[in-house]
N, C-alpha and C positions, 0 to 999 in steps of 0.2 A: 504494500500500500504506500502511497505517496505521503510525504510529510504533511502535517496539519498546520504548519507554522504560517501565520498570516503576517506577511511583510509590512502591511499597512499599520496594524495595531501592535505588532511586536509580541504577540502571544500565541499560544497553541490553542486554536479555536475549538477543538473538540475535547479539551480536558474538563469542560463543564457544559452543562446544558442551560441555555438561556431561555427566557420566557417564550420567544417565538419559535425558532427552529434551532436545532443543534448545529448542523453543518450542511448547508445546501449542496456543497460539492462532495460530500462523503456519502457512500451508500448506507442504507439502513437495512440491515439483514440480521435475522436470528435463525439459527438452524440447531435444533436440539432434539433429544430423544428421552424416553422414559419407559419404564417397565412396571408391570403389575404381576404379582404371582411368582416372580423369580426369587426363590429363597425366602419367600414370605407366604402368608396364607393365600389361598386362591381368591378369585374374584367371584363373589356370591351371585347366584341367579337372582334377577329381579331388583338388584340394588344398583342405583345410579352411582358411579364412582368416577371422580375426576382423575384423569391420568396424570401422574406426577412428571410432567415434561420439564425436567429441571437440569438434565445433563447437557451442558453447553458444548456443542460440537464446533460452532462458529458464531460469533456475534460482533457487531460493530456498535459504535455510539448511536444513540437514538432509540435504544430498547432497554428494557429491564426484564429480569426473570423473577417473577414472584415465587415465594417459598412453596406454594401449593401447585406450581407448574403453569406453563404457558408463556406468553410473551406480552408484555405491556409496552405499547408504542409511546414514544415521547414527542412524536411529530404528527400533525394532521396530514392526511394525504390518501392516495390510492395505494392499496397494498395487494400483493399476490400472496395468497395463503394456500399452502399445500400440506396435506396430511396423509400419511400412510401407516398402516398397522398390520401386524400379523397376530393371530391368536390361536390357542389350542384349548379344547378340541376344535378342529376346523369345521366340524358339522354343527356346532352350536349357533343358533340364530342370535346375532348381536347387532346392536344399534350403537354407532359412534356419532355423537352429536357435536358439531363444532360451533362454538360461540365466539362473538367478537363485538361487544359483550352479549348481544342478543343472538339467538340461534340463527346461523347463516347457512346451515346445511347439514346433511347426513352423509357419511361415507358409505359408498356402495362397494360391491364385490366383483368388479370386472376381471380381477386377477384370479378368480376361482375361490373355492372354499378356503377359509382361514386367512384371507388377505383382503384388505379394503384400501381404497384410495379416494381422495377428494381434493379438488382445487377450485379456486374462484378468485375473482377480483372484488375487493370491497373497499369502501371509503371508511377510514377510521379517524377518530378524534384523538387528540393528545390524552393519554391516560387510559384508553381502551385496552382491554386484555383479551387476547385470543387464547382459548383453552378448549379442551376436549373432555367430554363425559362419555363413558362407556356404560351401556346397560345390556347385560347378557340375559338371554332367556334361560340359559343353562349355566351352571358353574363353569368358569374358565380357570384353567391351571396356569395360563400365561397370556399376557398381552405385551407386545413390544411395539412402540410407536415412534414415528418421526414427525416433527412439525417444522415447517419453514414459513417464515413471515418476511417478506421483502417489499420495501417501498418502491413503487414505480416512479422513475424520474419524470419530472414535469417537462 
């Protein structure tokens, strides 16, 4: 990535977030994953559970990762949101609901049993959090998920 030094003000523009926008010239991206059921209790049938998407794979300024998982955006704008998950048993009927912060969609299974995918473009306000809730109809032993949130340049 290029330097964030602003030669006009003499400071590093992205070391802090200002009230309007963080850095118009820097990308705003978060790519993270999370798991349920791995080394812990299973995911119970009929219980809506927030996926703990907290393992940061890549992120830039302009986003925060809340403790309960997901991505909080610090800039208003249009964002590309992508979600993928795998789960077992693959025969279990499962609903993955994506929020930003209202429900924006449900992941479907074009990849076959045990895998879902979802992507969309959505306008977000500063402070909005993108997160995912899983509701299985049968007990799941594992859910592994990836979430990408990327601001579309204007």
